[in-house]
RODO-2510 file (C-alpha; in nm, 4 decimals, decimal comma):
residues 119
     n   res          X          Y          Z
     1     m     1,8330    -2,3873     0,9152
     2     e     1,4836    -2,4155     1,0308
     3     e     1,5701    -2,6605     1,2967
     4     r     1,8410    -2,4339     1,4597
     5     s     1,5987    -2,1554     1,4679
     6     l     1,3381    -2,3449     1,6546
     7     s     1,5920    -2,4816     1,9016
     8     s     1,7474    -2,1348     1,9736
     9     n     1,3535    -2,0285     2,0339
    10     f     1,3246    -2,3066     2,2998
    11     t     1,6461    -2,1953     2,4543
    12     l     1,5478    -1,8315     2,4463
    13     r     1,2230    -1,9163     2,6195
    14     w     1,3693    -2,1436     2,8760
    15     l     1,6092    -1,8809     2,9778
    16     i     1,3281    -1,6416     3,0370
    17     q     1,1365    -1,9099     3,2138
    18     a     1,4306    -1,9570     3,4315
    19     a     1,4984    -1,5501     3,4852
    20     l     1,1519    -1,5109     3,5986
    21     g     1,1805    -1,7994     3,8263
    22     a     1,4531    -1,6531     3,9928
    23     i     1,2793    -1,2973     4,0116
    24     l     0,9766    -1,4778     4,1349
    25     v     1,1641    -1,6370     4,4149
    26     i     1,2753    -1,2899     4,5371
    27     l     0,9338    -1,1334     4,4830
    28     l     0,7582    -1,4284     4,6594
    29     g     0,9893    -1,3688     4,9422
    30     v     0,9219    -1,0369     5,0158
    31     h     0,5539    -1,0693     4,9421
    32     l     0,5568    -1,3585     5,1844
    33     i     0,7421    -1,1633     5,4830
    34     v     0,4899    -0,8502     5,4341
    35     n     0,1838    -0,9943     5,4169
    36     h     0,1951    -1,3150     5,6030
    37     w     0,4662    -1,3250     5,8402
    38     a     0,4894    -0,9620     5,9467
    39     a     0,1234    -0,9174     5,9464
    40     p    -0,0424    -0,9265     6,3034
    41     q    -0,3065    -1,2207     6,2351
    42     g    -0,1140    -1,3539     5,9880
    43     l    -0,2756    -1,1845     5,6930
    44     l    -0,3098    -0,7971     5,6122
    45     t    -0,6757    -0,6568     5,6242
    46     y    -0,7994    -0,4532     5,3586
    47     a    -0,7184    -0,1289     5,5858
    48     d    -0,3683    -0,2578     5,6298
    49     v    -0,3189    -0,3213     5,2557
    50     v    -0,4337     0,0106     5,1560
    51     h    -0,1711     0,1705     5,4401
    52     y     0,1014    -0,0623     5,2780
    53     y     0,0360     0,0745     4,9287
    54     d     0,1128     0,4157     5,0941
    55     i     0,4958     0,3193     5,1172
    56     p     0,6482     0,4543     4,7926
    57     g     0,7711     0,1817     4,5516
    58     i     0,5033    -0,1215     4,6914
    59     a     0,2650    -0,0602     4,3931
    60     w     0,5600    -0,1008     4,1564
    61     m     0,6697    -0,3805     4,3459
    62     e     0,3211    -0,5742     4,3661
    63     t     0,2875    -0,4945     4,0009
    64     a     0,6146    -0,6617     3,9013
    65     f     0,5185    -0,9497     4,1370
    66     l     0,1680    -0,9990     3,9380
    67     a     0,3592    -0,9587     3,6049
    68     v     0,6310    -1,2002     3,6655
    69     v     0,3950    -1,4702     3,8198
    70     t     0,1426    -1,4486     3,5439
    71     a     0,4263    -1,4647     3,2499
    72     h     0,5952    -1,7547     3,4649
    73     c     0,3057    -1,9630     3,4880
    74     l     0,1816    -1,9135     3,1172
    75     l     0,5337    -1,9784     2,9918
    76     g     0,5404    -2,2824     3,2139
    77     l     0,2114    -2,4025     3,0765
    78     h     0,2800    -2,3315     2,7080
    79     s     0,5855    -2,5308     2,7428
    80     i     0,4048    -2,8354     2,8714
    81     l     0,1704    -2,8015     2,5662
    82     v     0,4811    -2,7632     2,3304
    83     d     0,6061    -3,0577     2,4819
    84     l     0,2676    -3,2517     2,4047
    85     n     0,3174    -3,1867     2,0103
    86     l    -0,0579    -3,0996     1,9641
    87     g    -0,0131    -2,9779     1,6147
    88     a     0,0922    -2,6058     1,4710
    89     l    -0,2815    -2,4870     1,4706
    90     i    -0,3669    -2,5916     1,8375
    91     t    -0,0409    -2,4518     1,9460
    92     s    -0,0872    -2,1468     1,7824
    93     i    -0,4631    -2,1329     1,9209
    94     v    -0,3618    -2,1993     2,2590
    95     t    -0,0408    -1,9437     2,2608
    96     w    -0,2892    -1,6596     2,1559
    97     i    -0,5511    -1,7887     2,4339
    98     f    -0,2253    -1,7539     2,7067
    99     v    -0,1625    -1,4144     2,5297
   100     l    -0,4966    -1,2712     2,6124
   101     t    -0,5476    -1,4362     2,9539
   102     g    -0,1950    -1,2822     3,0600
   103     t    -0,2763    -0,9516     2,9549
   104     g    -0,6147    -0,9718     3,0890
   105     t    -0,4964    -1,0957     3,3935
   106     i    -0,2246    -0,8035     3,4204
   107     l    -0,4494    -0,5392     3,3244
   108     y    -0,7255    -0,6316     3,5848
   109     g    -0,4318    -0,6593     3,8410
   110     l    -0,2656    -0,3088     3,7529
   111     w    -0,6412    -0,1684     3,7728
   112     l    -0,6920    -0,3297     4,1170
   113     i    -0,3554    -0,2085     4,2257
   114     r    -0,4404     0,1376     4,1196
   115     m    -0,7504     0,1619     4,2877
   116     i    -0,6233     0,0278     4,5953
   117     a    -0,3340     0,2826     4,5674
   118     l    -0,5482     0,5760     4,5170
   119     q    -0,7447     0,5258     4,8299
***
């Protein structure tokens, strides 16, 4: 029974990772088009970014991009470490480090997006 639960846990994480990857492709495409290909010199200036955030929904899209990139990255790294069979204690410690790192990254990004959007 334990092995089946463990297997379904890995399957669920893999499905989440794949779904995040698909969403990431879409958000990355929009990000690249707007921030790099459509920008006059290939990269938006700070003033351009502030103006870009005036468009309704952009702050939400960039927030989603940040969350999806962070989650996809940390789930991928976690899967690699789980595949190494480092032991339950080390895996648990690394999991908490990833959760705290991801939470901190997203909170900092939210704060930064809010500061830019409010200008």
